[in-house]
N, C-alpha and C positions, 0 to 999 in steps of 0.2 A: 515646434509649431508647423503645424500642418497648411498649406496654401494650394490656389487651387492655381497660380499662375506664379511664375518665379521674375519678381520685380525687380529681383536683386542682379538678375541676369546679364543687363544692359552694359550697366555702371561697370560689375568686377573681369568681365571679359572672359569668363570661363575657368576664372579660378575657382577653386572648393573650398576658399574661405576666404574670409574680409575680417579686416578690422575697424574698431572704433578709438581714436584719441579723445578721454572726457576733458569739458572744459573745464572742470575742477577738480582739485586733487580729491575733494569728498566724496564724486563720483567712480575714482579709480578702482579698479576691477567690477565693474560693474557692465555685462554686456561686451568686455574689451573684441569679442574675436568670434565671430557667426559661421560656421560650417553648411556649407549646403551639402546635406548625406546625401543627394540625390544628384549626383553632375551626370550622372547619364541618358538621366528621363527628360524625356524632352515632353510630354503629355503628363500632369499631375497623378500622385500626389505629389506636391513639391513640399521637402524639409528642409527647414533651417533649425540651427541648434545654434543654440549662444549657451555661455559661464557665465559664474559670479564667483568670483577671487576674490580673496584677503579680506581687508577691513571689510567690503561690501558685502563681507557675507552677514552681513550684522541686519543691512535691511533684508537677505533673504528672510531671516531669521525670526522676523518681527512681522513681514508680509503676509499678504494670503498669496494660493497660489494666482487666482484672480488679479490682485495688486502687482504682483510681479509679471505678470504678460501683459498689463495694461503702460505699466512703466518700459517694458520692452519694445511694444509698440511704441511709441512716442517717442522717444527715441529711432527708431526705424522710419518714423514719419518725418522725422527732421532730416536724415540722410536719405531718404529718398521718394519718391513724385507717388501718388497713386498708392499707396499700402492696402491690402484689402486686409479685412478680419481674418484672423486662421479659422479654417473649419474646424481642428482639433488643437489640441496643444497637450504639453504634459510638465509638471514642473519637477524635478527631482529637489529631496533636503535630505542632505548625507549628514545634518550635525542633526536631525531628528531620529534617524533610523538608529535602533537598541542596536545593531550589529557594528557597523563604525562609526558612528558619534562621531561624526568627522575625520577620521582617522586617513594619513595619506602619508606617504614616504617622503623620508626628507635624506638628504644625499647632504654627508658632512662637507668641510671644508677639506680642498684637495683631491675631491673623488673627479670621477670624470665619467662622458658618456659610454665607455668600456664596462662600468659598475652595472647600468642598466642590463647591458646585453650578456653580464654573465647573469643576472636575476632570472633571464628571459633562459637559460641556454637548460637546455631537457638534460634529464637523467636518463641515458641511456633508450633515447626513443621512446622511454616508458610513461615517466612524470613528464608532465606538460606544464610551464606557469604562464601565470597570466594576467594580468592586472597590473594598476598604472605605475607603478613601482617595475615592470619587466618591456615600457615602450620610452625610450631614450629623445624621442619627437615629441612628446607628451606626456608629461607624468605631470602626476599631480592631479590629474583630472578625470571627469567621468571619459574623456574623448581616449586616452590613453587605455586605461582599462577596457574601452569598448573595444577600439583597436587591435589590444594584445590578445582579446577571445576570439576574436576572428582570426587573425593572426596565427593563433594556437589549435583553432577547430582546424584551418585548414592544413594547418603540418599534420594534424593527426588523421586527415579525410586522407592527404598524398600517401601518407603510411598505409593506406589499406585498412584500418582501425572501421569498429564503426561505431556510431556515434548512438545510443540509445536515448529513446523517447521517451517524455515525460512532462508532465501537465503543468506548466509554469503558473508562481504561486500569484496570488491576486494581488493587486495591488490596490491602498485606499486610497485615494484622488480627495482633497478638501477642494473642489471648484468653486 
């Protein structure tokens, strides 16, 4: 969600994320954590991202994008004073994606953070791996996938490789 002001800034004292503990088990996983995606930006746009996880995915799967937004804003307005309407928003739906179909990594019992690091290891500085399964801090999340992509892009640039330009695919929205 994009906002004209950082209404959350004064309460979280400069942290780049904050959490929410639901009052009922039924809401567990619904907007449990929020990320300030522009921590260094003083003037807009200010982007706040949240996730839906676990059993709360059923809510996402049976809701329109606008209903997901309304539920998220209702929660934020219970947490903060003067939450404006966002100027823009985007709601993902991995379970409806024909390529991923809500897939994500799973680490077996006995696994450790080192396993994520091994998945992220490049091959002879020529093949670089990104994806939520390579991020030990945010596995099984879009955040982990996104941040791992940034991490690997930085490695590629640091090694002097050029990054080809391409036209991004069009994303259909159901706002």
